[in-house]
C-alpha positions as CSV (number, residue, x, y, z in Angstrom):
1,M,0.0,0.1,-0.2
2,P,1.8,3.2,-1.6
3,G,2.1,5.9,1.3
4,P,1.5,6.3,4.9
5,L,-1.8,4.3,4.8
6,H,0.5,1.3,5.3
7,V,1.0,2.1,8.9
8,T,-2.8,1.2,9.7
9,G,-2.2,-2.3,9.6
10,Y,0.6,-1.6,12.9
11,R,-1.4,-2.8,15.8
12,K,-3.0,0.0,17.5
13,A,-1.1,2.7,15.2
14,V,-4.9,4.2,14.5
15,E,-6.0,4.3,18.2
16,V,-2.9,6.9,18.6
17,I,-3.7,8.4,15.7
18,D,-7.5,8.8,16.5
19,V,-6.1,10.5,20.2
20,L,-3.5,12.7,18.6
21,T,-6.1,14.1,16.1
22,E,-7.3,16.4,19.4
23,G,-4.0,17.8,19.8
24,E,-0.7,17.3,21.7
25,T,-1.0,14.7,24.2
26,G,1.2,13.3,27.4
27,F,2.5,10.3,27.1
28,T,1.0,9.3,30.1
29,E,-2.7,10.3,28.8
30,L,-1.9,8.5,25.5
31,R,-1.3,5.4,27.7
32,R,-4.8,6.1,29.6
33,R,-6.9,6.8,25.7
34,T,-5.4,3.6,24.2
35,R,-5.0,1.4,27.0
36,L,-1.5,0.4,26.2
37,S,1.5,-0.8,28.0
38,R,4.0,1.6,28.3
39,H,6.3,-0.8,26.0
40,W,3.8,-1.1,23.3
41,L,3.0,2.7,22.9
42,A,6.6,3.9,22.7
43,R,7.1,1.1,20.1
44,V,4.1,2.3,18.0
45,L,5.0,6.0,18.5
46,R,8.6,5.2,17.2
47,V,6.5,3.6,14.3
48,L,4.6,6.8,13.5
49,A,7.6,9.0,13.9
50,A,10.0,7.0,11.7
51,E,7.1,7.4,9.0
52,G,7.0,11.2,9.7
53,L,3.8,11.0,11.2
54,V,4.2,12.1,14.8
55,R,6.7,14.5,16.7
56,G,7.6,14.7,20.3
57,T,9.6,16.2,22.8
58,G,12.7,15.1,24.0
59,S,14.9,12.2,22.6
60,W,13.6,9.4,20.8
61,D,17.3,7.5,22.2
62,E,15.5,7.7,25.8
63,R,12.3,6.0,27.3
64,P,8.9,8.7,27.3
65,T,8.8,10.2,30.6
66,P,5.2,10.8,31.8
67,D,5.7,14.6,31.2
68,T,6.8,13.7,27.0
69,R,4.5,15.1,24.4
70,F,3.3,14.1,21.2
71,A,1.7,15.5,18.2
72,L,1.1,14.7,14.9
73,T,2.8,16.2,11.8
74,E,1.1,17.9,8.7
75,E,1.5,14.6,7.1
76,G,0.2,12.6,10.5
77,R,-2.8,15.2,10.1
78,C,-3.2,14.5,6.1
79,L,-3.0,10.8,6.8
80,A,-5.6,11.4,10.2
81,D,-7.9,13.4,7.3
82,E,-7.4,10.7,5.0
83,L,-8.7,7.9,7.2
84,A,-12.1,9.8,8.2
85,D,-13.1,8.6,4.6
86,L,-15.6,5.8,4.6
87,D,-13.8,4.9,0.9
88,V,-10.1,4.3,2.4
89,W,-11.5,2.1,5.0
90,T,-13.4,0.6,2.3
91,A,-9.9,-0.2,0.5
92,L,-8.2,-0.9,3.4
93,Y,-11.0,-3.8,4.5
94,E,-10.4,-4.9,1.0
95,N,-6.9,-4.9,0.9
96,Y,-6.8,-7.1,4.3
97,V,-9.6,-9.7,3.0
98,N,-7.8,-10.2,-0.2
99,G,-4.4,-10.9,1.4
100,A,-2.9,-7.6,0.0
101,S,0.5,-6.8,1.9
């Protein structure tokens, strides 16, 4: 799947993006809202950051602290807008059902 839409196949990435559409959010609040472990949330955030979809305060080389803040980049906001389109979800589902990678 071309472009950043392929991250939708990464477990919980869409949930994290959804929370971040509401604005800059702290690590603790993201954990509470997504119900992810500290380890898994950090992993998802790193994947999204590597794709240029999320930016965070501090260093990616260190574990996020409760005060670490995250936000969508411009590309992340564009992806969130794209995901709001039902046609995109239909195409993603069809790719999933048909076994496309």
